[in-house]
C-alpha positions, -999 to 999 in steps of 0.1 A, spaced: 0 0 0 12 35 -8 28 48 25 15 83 18 -22 72 14 -31 75 51 -17 111 52 -36 120 20 -69 107 32 -66 123 66 -57 156 49 -88 153 27 -110 145 57 -97 175 76 -102 198 47 -137 185 43 -147 197 78 -123 226 85 -130 242 51 -166 247 62 -157 265 95 -145 297 80 -157 318 50 -138 345 31 -150 381 33 -160 391 -2 -170 428 4 -186 452 29 -219 469 24 -235 499 40 -269 514 34 -286 544 50 -322 552 54 -338 578 32 -334 611 50 -365 627 64 -351 661 71 -379 687 66 -406 661 61 -423 673 92 -445 643 95 -456 638 59 -457 601 55 -421 589 57 -416 552 51 -380 552 62 -383 565 98 -410 570 124 -409 583 159 -438 564 174 -456 580 203 -472 562 232 -504 582 228 -520 605 203 -512 643 205 -529 671 187 -496 684 173 -479 652 161 -506 625 161 -492 590 164 -459 596 147 -432 621 137 -406 620 108 -388 654 109 -350 659 109 -347 636 139 -365 609 159 -361 596 193 -363 566 217 -373 578 251 -392 571 283 -417 594 300 -391 608 325 -365 620 300 -355 656 304 -366 683 279 -358 719 274 -391 729 289 -386 709 321 -417 689 312 -417 652 307 -413 641 271 -439 618 256 -426 582 256 -416 571 221 -399 543 201 -383 545 167 -387 525 135 -363 524 105 -366 509 71 -336 501 49 -343 497 11 -319 468 7 -333 452 -25 -311 467 -51 -279 459 -31 -290 422 -28 -297 421 -65 -262 434 -72 -246 409 -49 -265 381 -65 -253 392 -99 -217 395 -87 -214 363 -66 -245 342 -75 -275 337 -53 -268 312 -26 -230 318 -28 -228 345 -2 -241 352 33 -243 381 58 -220 385 88 -210 411 114 -240 433 109 -242 466 128 -265 496 132 -251 531 135 -265 566 139 -257 600 153 -272 612 186 -265 640 210 -257 645 247 -273 680 246 -309 689 255 -325 699 222 -343 731 213 -373 710 205 -395 699 234 -406 666 217 -371 652 222 -359 641 257 -324 635 269 -312 610 296 -294 578 303 -312 545 300 -316 512 281 -332 501 249 -337 470 227 -330 467 190 -354 444 171 -356 431 136 -393 431 126 -409 412 97 -435 439 90 -423 463 63 -457 475 55 -457 507 76 -454 545 71 -454 575 94 -485 596 95 -504 618 120 -534 595 119 -565 603 139 -572 598 176 -589 565 169 -569 554 139 -531 551 139 -532 543 102 -499 527 90 -479 538 120 -462 509 138 -477 502 172 -461 517 203 -448 486 223 -433 484 257 -426 446 255 -418 419 230 -452 404 230 -469 437 221 -444 443 193 -449 409 178 -486 413 176 -480 441 151 -448 428 135 -458 392 129 -423 381 135 -395 396 155 -359 389 166 -341 407 194 -308 418 179 -294 437 209 -301 451 244 -281 483 247 -274 513 270 -273 550 261 -253 568 288 -251 606 290 -219 616 308 -220 643 334 -218 676 317 -219 659 283 -227 680 253 -226 679 215 -230 651 190 -220 615 194 -216 587 168 -231 554 181 -227 519 166 -242 486 178 -233 451 168 -264 431 158 -269 394 167 -264 368 139 -300 359 137 -314 335 110 -346 354 104 -329 388 101 -303 374 77 -329 355 57 -349 388 53 -318 404 37 -309 374 15 -344 372 1 -347 409 -7 -350 422 -43 -358 455 -58 -383 438 -82 -399 416 -56 -423 420 -27 -395 420 -1 -376 452 -8 -368 464 27 -356 452 61 -370 470 91 -359 477 127 -377 488 158 -359 505 187 -378 501 220 -372 521 252 -368 498 282 -362 526 308 -384 556 317 -353 578 320 -340 571 285 -338 601 262 -319 593 230 -323 615 199 -315 600 165 -308 623 136 -327 613 105 -318 641 82 -314 672 103 -284 694 110 -263 676 85 -256 645 107 -250 610 93 -282 591 86 -289 558 104 -269 531 86 -271 493 84 -237 477 76 -226 441 72 -199 419 57 -206 398 27 -190 364 32 -186 334 8 -206 303 13 -185 272 10 -205 242 -3 -210 213 21 -194 181 8 -218 155 -6 -225 128 21 -213 100 -2 -179 117 -4 -176 118 34 -186 81 35 -160 72 10 -133 90 30 -143 73 62 -144 40 44 -109 46 31 -97 53 66 -113 21 78 -94 1 51 -62 17 62 -69 8 98 -76 -28 89 -44 -30 68 -23 -16 96 -37 -41 121 -30 -70 98 6 -59 93 11 -58 131 -3 -93 136 
């Protein structure tokens, strides 16, 4: 028997399994929401500051130059409590996915190391709808992309996402959800000015599948996020087109998908190793 055969077969077997552990990074993608600066609440489908109750001024939602995630005890420039609010974002990912499928082939790439970034501020704003304060919040992927900001009416929120204070209430509107991160926004003592924030998102199958199945020509063009306040003291403004700040951005690595070996090939390799073992045992007898 060829004395190198055991080494060759062992090498092939190792490559069979080790080769599937890592995947090469093909490129990096980033996409921002459509800016809502100056929209003033006129039906944005890219961002929505969702209020806990209807107000005569803003209705159920707001989409001006900024949004916010805040509890009812966040500090405002008037000294009054800000209305509790969550924030929704929609990223029109379809054309990017189409381009990646053309370049690498559908099924030959996957998503990794996703993150969500945006610009906030440590300063109390000159707009009393926005609060400021330290606190916690959750980042969710939501399966419902069929939403839009509008004022609505006291009895009809129209297409505004539901204001939710827990996962069950959110899911009743979203249909499907995935918690991608539980984060803290901390305002330092005496802190002022703008701050760039970035949060790593969990590698969630539903979230990644939503991206991979997107297409500019299909029914799934976007992927949506919902940021939920989990502390009454939280006051985190998020610029969505105002004051020239960077827009909320979804980023991720595009990695190669290494085909899994056919089962019969693995069986043949294992069988070959069995023959080697038997041969070695016979020679020792």
